[in-house]
Backbone as a printed PyTorch tensor [residue, N CA C, xyz], in Angstrom:
tensor([[[  6.8630,  -2.8280,  16.8080],
         [  5.7030,  -2.9880,  16.4650],
         [  5.9010,  -4.0700,  15.7020]],

        [[  6.0980,  -5.4510,  15.4830],
         [  6.3180,  -5.9900,  14.8240],
         [  4.3690,  -6.6780,  13.2820]],

        [[  4.8160,  -6.7950,  12.6910],
         [  3.7810,  -6.6760,  11.2730],
         [  3.3910,  -7.6450,  12.1670]],

        [[  1.7310,  -7.8430,  11.2210],
         [  1.1260,  -9.2950,  11.9090],
         [ -0.1030,  -9.1910,  10.5360]],

        [[  0.0540, -10.1280,  10.2000],
         [ -1.0470, -10.9090,   9.0680],
         [ -1.8980, -10.0630,   9.2970]],

        [[ -2.8620, -10.1640,   7.9170],
         [ -4.1890,  -9.1620,   8.0460],
         [ -4.9160, -10.2130,   7.9740]],

        [[ -6.3410, -10.0080,   9.8790],
         [ -7.5010, -10.7630,   9.7280],
         [ -9.2410,  -9.4660,   9.1080]],

        [[ -9.5800, -10.4610,   8.8280],
         [-11.2220, -10.3670,   8.1640],
         [-11.3580,  -8.9140,   6.7140]],

        [[-11.8330,  -7.9780,   7.3290],
         [-11.7240,  -7.6440,   5.6560],
         [-10.6730,  -6.2990,   5.5470]],

        [[-10.0720,  -7.1570,   4.4170],
         [ -8.8760,  -6.7120,   4.3230],
         [ -8.4940,  -4.6770,   4.9070]],

        [[ -8.7830,  -3.9920,   3.6750],
         [ -9.5330,  -2.5180,   3.7990],
         [ -9.8770,  -2.3700,   5.8130]],

        [[-10.4550,  -2.6940,   5.8240],
         [-10.1270,  -2.8630,   7.1840],
         [ -9.6840,  -0.9470,   7.4600]],

        [[ -9.8410,  -0.5970,   8.1070],
         [ -8.6080,   1.0570,   8.8100],
         [ -7.4100,   0.5960,  10.3170]],

        [[ -8.9000,  -0.3590,  11.3930],
         [ -8.3390,  -0.7670,  11.6910],
         [ -7.7770,  -2.0880,  11.3550]],

        [[ -7.2950,  -2.6040,  10.4940],
         [ -6.1250,  -4.1610,  10.6980],
         [ -5.1490,  -3.4280,   9.1510]],

        [[ -5.8400,  -2.4870,   9.2840],
         [ -4.0450,  -1.8720,   8.3170],
         [ -3.5610,  -1.3680,   8.5250]],

        [[ -3.9860,  -0.2120,  10.3280],
         [ -2.7700,   0.0050,  10.9290],
         [ -2.2690,  -0.6460,  11.6670]],

        [[ -2.9400,  -2.3630,  12.0640],
         [ -2.9800,  -3.3850,  13.1410],
         [ -1.4220,  -3.6490,  12.4800]],

        [[ -1.4580,  -3.5080,  11.1750],
         [ -0.7440,  -4.7890,   9.7550],
         [  0.6810,  -3.3020,   9.2560]],

        [[  0.2280,  -2.4190,  10.0680],
         [  1.3770,  -1.6640,   8.6190],
         [  2.4670,  -1.0700,  10.0020]],

        [[  3.9630,  -1.4080,   9.5000],
         [  4.2820,  -0.9770,  11.0150],
         [  4.3730,   0.6240,  11.3610]],

        [[  5.1020,   1.1650,  12.8010],
         [  4.8730,   2.4750,  12.7330],
         [  5.1420,   3.1390,  12.4080]],

        [[  6.1090,   3.1200,  11.0040],
         [  6.6540,   4.9150,  10.3890],
         [  5.7540,   5.0690,  10.1180]],

        [[  4.8370,   4.2920,   9.1590],
         [  3.8100,   4.6440,   8.4440],
         [  2.5670,   5.4320,   8.7280]],

        [[  2.5240,   4.6700,   9.8230],
         [  0.9280,   4.7980,  10.4510],
         [  0.6500,   6.7400,  10.6930]],

        [[  1.0550,   7.6360,  10.4190],
         [  0.7300,   8.9130,  10.6530],
         [  0.4660,   9.5390,   8.7710]],

        [[  1.5510,   8.8800,   8.0330],
         [  1.1890,   9.2010,   6.4930],
         [ -0.4840,   8.3570,   6.2370]],

        [[ -0.5090,   7.1630,   7.1180],
         [ -1.3300,   6.4840,   6.7270],
         [ -2.9010,   7.5500,   7.2650]],

        [[ -3.2240,   7.7380,   8.6230],
         [ -3.9560,   8.2100,   9.0570],
         [ -5.1150,   9.6840,   8.9280]],

        [[ -3.1120,  10.2280,   8.1990],
         [ -3.6730,  12.2160,   6.8750],
         [ -4.3170,  11.6410,   5.8070]],

        [[ -3.5690,  10.2960,   5.1440],
         [ -4.5180,   9.5840,   4.3440],
         [ -5.9190,   9.1050,   4.5300]],

        [[ -5.4320,   8.6130,   5.1470],
         [ -7.4910,   7.8960,   6.2790],
         [ -8.1120,   9.1590,   6.0920]],

        [[ -7.8700,   9.8600,   7.3350],
         [ -9.0530,  11.3950,   8.0330],
         [ -8.9120,  12.2520,   6.2000]],

        [[ -8.6810,  12.3630,   5.5620],
         [ -8.3870,  13.5040,   4.5900],
         [ -9.9530,  12.9450,   3.1630]],

        [[ -9.7600,  11.2590,   3.0260],
         [-11.1220,  10.7120,   2.3770],
         [-11.6120,  10.6870,   3.0160]],

        [[-11.9740,  10.5870,   4.4070],
         [-12.9930,   9.7370,   5.2040],
         [-13.8750,  11.2680,   4.9900]],

        [[-13.4110,  12.5050,   5.2420],
         [-13.8810,  14.0530,   5.4470],
         [-14.4840,  14.2890,   3.9680]],

        [[-13.9200,  13.8210,   2.4380],
         [-14.5550,  13.3820,   1.3130],
         [-15.3600,  12.7850,   0.9600]],

        [[-15.7370,  11.6660,   2.3950],
         [-16.0710,  10.5960,   2.0160],
         [-17.8260,  11.2220,   2.0940]],

        [[-17.6830,  12.9320,   2.6670],
         [-18.8840,  12.4900,   2.7310],
         [-19.6270,  13.3230,   2.0690]],

        [[-18.9290,  13.2250,   0.8210],
         [-20.0550,  14.4020,  -0.2460],
         [-19.9750,  12.4280,  -1.3900]],

        [[-21.2110,  11.9250,  -1.1060],
         [-20.8000,  11.1320,  -1.3860],
         [-21.1480,  10.0740,  -3.0860]],

        [[-20.4590,  11.3290,  -3.6340],
         [-19.8690,  10.6100,  -5.1450],
         [-18.5180,  10.8150,  -5.1780]],

        [[-17.8120,  10.7740,  -3.7200],
         [-16.8040,  11.0210,  -2.9480],
         [-16.1290,   9.4310,  -2.7880]],

        [[-16.9450,   8.7830,  -1.8360],
         [-17.0960,   8.3090,  -1.5090],
         [-16.2210,   6.8570,  -1.9340]],

        [[-15.8300,   6.7340,  -2.9020],
         [-15.1510,   5.7300,  -4.0090],
         [-13.6160,   6.4230,  -3.8040]],

        [[-13.2950,   7.4350,  -3.4060],
         [-12.0800,   7.6970,  -2.6700],
         [-12.1800,   6.7610,  -2.0200]],

        [[-12.7600,   7.0060,  -1.2460],
         [-12.7790,   6.9770,   0.0060],
         [-11.7950,   4.9490,   0.1800]],

        [[-12.6910,   4.2570,  -0.8510],
         [-12.5530,   2.3650,  -1.0270],
         [-10.9130,   2.7810,  -1.5730]],

        [[-10.5830,   4.0330,  -2.0340],
         [ -9.4590,   3.3680,  -2.8540],
         [ -8.3470,   3.6650,  -1.9850]],

        [[ -8.4590,   4.2220,  -0.9560],
         [ -7.5740,   5.0330,   0.2360],
         [ -6.8220,   4.0960,   1.1730]],

        [[ -8.0920,   3.0540,   1.5630],
         [ -7.8830,   2.1030,   1.6770],
         [ -7.3060,   1.0870,   1.2760]],

        [[ -7.3050,   0.2800,   0.1960],
         [ -7.3170,  -0.0470,  -0.7690],
         [ -6.1530,  -0.4920,  -1.0460]],

        [[ -5.4180,   1.0470,  -1.1530],
         [ -3.3610,   1.2010,  -1.7680],
         [ -3.1260,   0.9820,  -0.4270]],

        [[ -4.2000,   1.8540,   0.5580],
         [ -3.4000,   1.6300,   1.7990],
         [ -3.1550,  -0.7690,   2.4920]],

        [[ -3.9000,  -1.0700,   2.0550],
         [ -4.2660,  -2.1350,   2.7100],
         [ -2.3940,  -3.0860,   1.7100]],

        [[ -2.6030,  -2.7370,   0.1920],
         [ -1.6100,  -3.3240,  -0.1510],
         [  0.0920,  -2.8160,   0.2980]],

        [[ -0.2070,  -1.4910,   0.0850],
         [  1.4080,  -0.5870,   1.4160],
         [  1.2770,  -1.6450,   2.2720]],

        [[  0.4070,  -1.9970,   3.4200],
         [  0.7590,  -3.0790,   4.5320],
         [  1.1060,  -3.7330,   4.3060]],

        [[  0.9130,  -4.6700,   3.1350],
         [  1.0420,  -6.6880,   2.3270],
         [  2.6570,  -5.4490,   1.8350]],

        [[  2.6580,  -5.0370,   1.8080],
         [  4.1380,  -5.0860,   1.2630],
         [  5.3250,  -4.0830,   2.2090]],

        [[  5.0760,  -3.0740,   3.0300],
         [  5.8730,  -2.8880,   3.5220],
         [  6.1320,  -3.1330,   4.7820]],

        [[  5.0170,  -4.5790,   5.3560],
         [  5.7200,  -4.9350,   6.4730],
         [  5.7230,  -6.3200,   5.9240]],

        [[  6.7310,  -6.4410,   5.0240],
         [  6.9920,  -7.8790,   4.6280],
         [  8.6830,  -7.2200,   4.3270]],

        [[  8.6530,  -8.6320,   5.3960],
         [ 11.0550,  -7.8850,   6.1150],
         [ 12.3040,  -7.9770,   4.1080]],

        [[ 11.2540,  -8.1970,   3.1690],
         [ 12.4270,  -7.8670,   3.0440],
         [ 12.0710,  -7.0510,   1.8310]],

        [[ 10.6350,  -5.8620,   1.7200],
         [ 10.7640,  -4.4280,   1.4980],
         [ 11.3270,  -3.7240,   1.1960]],

        [[ 11.9060,  -3.1560,   2.0010],
         [ 13.4470,  -2.0110,   1.7480],
         [ 14.0120,  -2.6680,   0.7170]],

        [[ 14.4640,  -3.7730,   1.2680],
         [ 15.4890,  -4.4870,   0.4890],
         [ 15.7720,  -4.1420,  -0.7600]],

        [[ 14.9360,  -4.5330,  -0.9850],
         [ 13.6350,  -4.5500,  -2.5250],
         [ 13.5280,  -2.9500,  -3.2860]],

        [[ 13.8270,  -2.5540,  -2.3850],
         [ 13.4540,  -0.7010,  -2.6190],
         [ 14.3490,   0.0480,  -3.1090]],

        [[ 15.3170,  -0.2770,  -2.0630],
         [ 16.7220,   0.0930,  -2.8630],
         [ 17.2390,  -0.4690,  -3.9940]],

        [[ 16.8430,  -1.8610,  -4.2060],
         [ 17.6590,  -2.5050,  -5.4410],
         [ 17.0050,  -1.7370,  -6.7090]],

        [[ 15.5190,  -1.0270,  -6.7220],
         [ 14.8590,  -0.8100,  -7.7260],
         [ 16.0280,   0.8540,  -7.6940]],

        [[ 15.5220,   1.7150,  -6.7150],
         [ 16.3330,   2.5570,  -6.4250],
         [ 17.8700,   3.2360,  -6.5300]],

        [[ 18.4450,   2.2100,  -6.8220],
         [ 19.7280,   1.6370,  -6.6100],
         [ 19.9920,   1.3120,  -8.6420]],

        [[ 18.6040,   0.7010,  -9.0410],
         [ 18.3140,   0.3490, -10.5950],
         [ 18.6510,  -0.9320, -10.8160]],

        [[ 19.4640,  -1.7930,  -9.4880],
         [ 20.1490,  -3.1490,  -9.4770],
         [ 19.2060,  -4.0940,  -9.9880]],

        [[ 18.9800,  -4.0490, -11.5910],
         [ 17.8310,  -4.3400, -12.1010],
         [ 17.4740,  -6.2470, -11.7210]],

        [[ 19.1360,  -6.8070, -10.9810],
         [ 19.3200,  -8.1770, -11.4020],
         [ 18.8930,  -9.2610, -10.3250]],

        [[ 18.4950,  -7.9000,  -9.0870],
         [ 17.4290,  -8.4430,  -8.4950],
         [ 16.2950,  -8.5080,  -8.4170]],

        [[ 15.4260,  -7.7770,  -9.4300],
         [ 14.4140,  -8.1240,  -9.2860],
         [ 13.9940,  -7.9570, -11.4980]],

        [[ 13.0730,  -8.3490, -10.7510],
         [ 12.0340,  -8.6560, -12.5900],
         [ 11.0910,  -7.5940, -12.3640]],

        [[ 11.6130,  -6.8260, -13.8970],
         [ 10.4530,  -5.6330, -13.6580],
         [  9.0440,  -5.8160, -14.2570]],

        [[  8.8090,  -5.1810, -14.0580],
         [  6.8850,  -4.8620, -14.3850],
         [  6.4530,  -6.0770, -15.5810]],

        [[  6.5290,  -5.4560, -16.5750],
         [  6.5770,  -5.5680, -18.1800],
         [  7.3740,  -6.6140, -17.9750]],

        [[  7.8400,  -7.3670, -17.4670],
         [  8.0410,  -9.2270, -17.4690],
         [  7.2920,  -9.7630, -17.5420]],

        [[  6.3440,  -9.6050, -16.4000],
         [  5.3760, -10.3210, -15.5180],
         [  3.5920,  -9.3400, -15.7170]],

        [[  3.2060,  -8.3710, -16.2640],
         [  2.5470,  -8.0060, -16.3030],
         [  2.2150,  -7.7420, -17.4870]],

        [[  1.3860,  -8.7070, -18.3860],
         [  0.9610,  -8.1690, -19.7710],
         [  0.3590,  -7.4380, -20.0020]],

        [[  1.1260,  -6.8950, -21.1830],
         [  0.8790,  -5.5120, -21.0710],
         [  1.0900,  -3.8070, -20.3970]],

        [[  1.9470,  -4.0470, -19.9250],
         [  2.4000,  -2.9070, -18.0040],
         [  3.3230,  -1.9500, -19.2790]],

        [[  4.3200,  -1.9990, -20.5140],
         [  4.6480,  -1.0390, -21.1480],
         [  3.7820,  -0.5160, -21.9190]],

        [[  2.9800,  -1.0140, -22.4520],
         [  1.7310,  -0.1660, -23.0870],
         [  0.5370,   0.3220, -21.8500]],

        [[  0.8040,   0.9360, -21.0650],
         [  0.1990,   1.2930, -20.1330],
         [  0.8990,   2.7190, -19.4010]],

        [[  2.6740,   2.7290, -19.9500],
         [  3.3330,   3.9200, -19.6870],
         [  3.3460,   5.2480, -20.4290]]])
């Protein structure tokens, strides 16, 4: 499956699934169904929204053709190939 750009609501599970590379479908559906079940409790509805938002962001990242190469650079600590978060996100170092 070729990743497609997201249309409509970015947190729509159908849109996320459509954009997400197939290798991630099972994990997404598992987490989505768990969060959906939890959302039957009104006080846990936010959990569903958070799962959908995180998976939307993952779909954008994972569908980028350069993602796997960049992830490998991070795993191998090839810092010359990426910009550390603390260099571009103010206060990032204070969050750790």
